[in-house]
N, C-alpha and C positions, 0 to 999 in steps of 0.2 A: 504494500500500500504506500503510495507516494505521500510526501509531506502535505501537498495540497489536498489530496483526497482525505487524509487524516483530519485536516482542519475542517473540511466540509462535514465529515461524519460527526466530529465533535460539535460543530455548530448546530447540527440537527438535534443531537442529544440534549444540548443546552436549551435550545428553543422548545423542544417537547417538554423538558423538565419545567421550564418557566410556565408554559401553558397549563400543565397539569397542576403545578403548585398554585398558580393563580386561581384555578378552578376549585381546588380543594382547601386552600388555607385562608383565602379571603372570604369571610362569612357571607356577604351579600351575593358574591359570585357563586359560591358553593350552593347557597339556598336557591338562587335562580336557576342554576344548572340542574338541580334536583327537580324543580318544577318542570323545566323543559324536557328532561329525560322521561318523566312520567306523563308528559302531555297535559299537565295541569295548567291550562291557560288561565283559569280563574285565580289561582294562587299567584301566578306570575303577574297578572294584571294588578292585583292588590298590592304586590310588592313594589311595583313601579309607580303606582299612582302618587302624584304629588312630589315626586323626587326630582323633577326638572332635568337639569343637565346630568345629574348623577344617574338617572334612569337611562338616558341615552348612552352614557359610557358603559353601563351595565349590559345593554343590548349589544354593543360592539364587543365587549368582553366575551359574551356568549357566542357570538358569531366567529370570533377568532378561536375560541375554545373548541368550536366544532371541527377545527382542523384535526384534532386528536380525540375529542370526546363526541361520539356519534349520538345524535338524538334527532327527532323530526324537525327539520328546518322550518316547516310551516308554523310551528308553535311560535317562534320568534316573530314571524311576519304577521300572524293574527294579532298577537299582543301589541305589536308596534302600531298596527292600524287602529286598534281600539284606544290605545293610550294617547297617541299623538295626532291622529287624523291622517288622511290619505297623503297629502303632499309631503309632510315632514317624514312620515313613516316610509314612504317610497325612497326619499333621499337617504335615510338611515340604512334601510335594508339593501338597496342597490349597491351603495358604497361598501357597506359592511360585508355583504356576501361576496362582492368582488375581491376584497382583501382576503377573505377566507379561502376563496377559490385559488388565488395566487399562492397562498400559504400551502395548500394541499399540493399544488404543482411543484413548488420548491421542495417540499418534503419528499415527494416521489422522485424528483430528479436527483436530489442529493443522497437520499437513502439508497437509491439505485434499484435496478431491476430485481436482484436476488431477494430483497426484502419484500417487495410488492408481489413477487411471484409466490413467495411463501404464504402471504396473506390471501391472495386471490386465487392461487392455483396456476400452474404452468399453462394449462390448456386455455383457461379463461383469459389469461393475460395475453397469450398469443393471438386469440381470436379478437380481443379488444384492440390489440395493436394493428392487426390487419384491417379491422373496420376503420380505425382512425386514419391509416395510411391510404387505403383505397377510397374511402369516402371523402377525405380531405375536410375542408371547413364545413361543408353541409352536414357531415356526420357528427361533428362536434356540436354544431348548432342544434341538431335534432336531439342529441343526448341531453342537452340542457333543457329542452322543452318537455321531456317525458317525465311524468311524476314518479314512475316506478324505478328510475335510475338514481342510485345514491349520489348525492351532490358531491361529497368528498371523494368518492371512488373514481369519478371522472378525472379529477385532478391528480390523484395518486398515479393512475395508469398513464395519463398524458405526460406527466413528468418523467416517469420511469422509462417510457418508450421514446422519449426525446421529441415529442411533438413541438414544433417551433413555438416559442413563448408568445410571440405576437399573435399568432393564430389562436392559441389557447385563450389569450387575454380577451380579444375582442369578441370571440364566440361566447365566452363565459359571461361577459358584460351584457351582451344583447340577449343571448338565449335564456338567461335567468329571469329577465324582466316579466314575461307573461305569468309565470307561476308566482312570483313575488307579488305582482299586482293583484292577482286573484285572491291570495290570502290576506293582503293588506286591506283590500276593499271589503271583504267579508268580515274581517276583524273590526273595521270601522262601524259595521252595522250590528255588532254583537249586543250592545246595550239596548238598542231600540230596534230589534230585529222585526221585520215584517215580511210575511210570506207573499205579500203583494208588491214588494219593492222590485221594480224591473232591473235595477242594477244588481241586486242579489241573484236574480235568475240568470242574468247575463254572465256573471262570474261562475255560477254553478254549471251553466252550459259550456263555458269555455274550459273549465276543468274536466268535464265529462268528455269533451271532444279530444283533449290532450290524452286523457286516460285511454279512450277508445283507440287512439292512434298508436298507443304503446303496444297493444296486443299484437296486431299484424306485424309490426316492425320487429318485436321480440321473437315471434314465431319464425319470421324470415331469417333472422340472425341465427337462431338455433338450428334451422334446417341447413343453412350454409355451413355452420360449424360441423354438423354431423356429416355432411357430404365430404368436407375436407378430411375428417378423421377416418373415413372409410377408404380414402385414396392411399 
């Protein structure tokens, strides 16, 4: 292992240690992470209410913590929409999740293929790599649009397989917006929810459409992978 590589690995270890320590040792972050991990949007909303800038920083801490601590990303977006309203919540979530995405990319790139291969499996990693290489930027964009694809997983694999950082950055920034917007808008309606609200139905329809799109694309990817394995 070269000196530069050793420094990179050390940097990853330190960064992960800092993220984990922040999530576990700082009480508000630990409490919020617990609510997010359990999907308890009510408790997280109560924790953030009336906290002002501190609440915003807490949301950013959770999104950055998501680099190594996996929980439903939608929880953060729902709560942000409820607490701060659509415009501010969109600004917080789009910027926060972009930083989180770049963090997962850096972690995958520096930690390297062997570690990601152990986590994801050699066959899955090879199939994902081929998908990203053959599909180019449209494949990365679609992966960000699909609700069934783990947010952090895309970054780990893209980094480990050396997807160009610029391509990963812009597809992550743009591709994440629809799912963020759906959750933020629905979150903004939580307190005064109405089944006749057209905006609520539009967001539900949008999510259903993206979820429906996930099924044929996933089946197609699985068939393609199975065909390659038979060769």
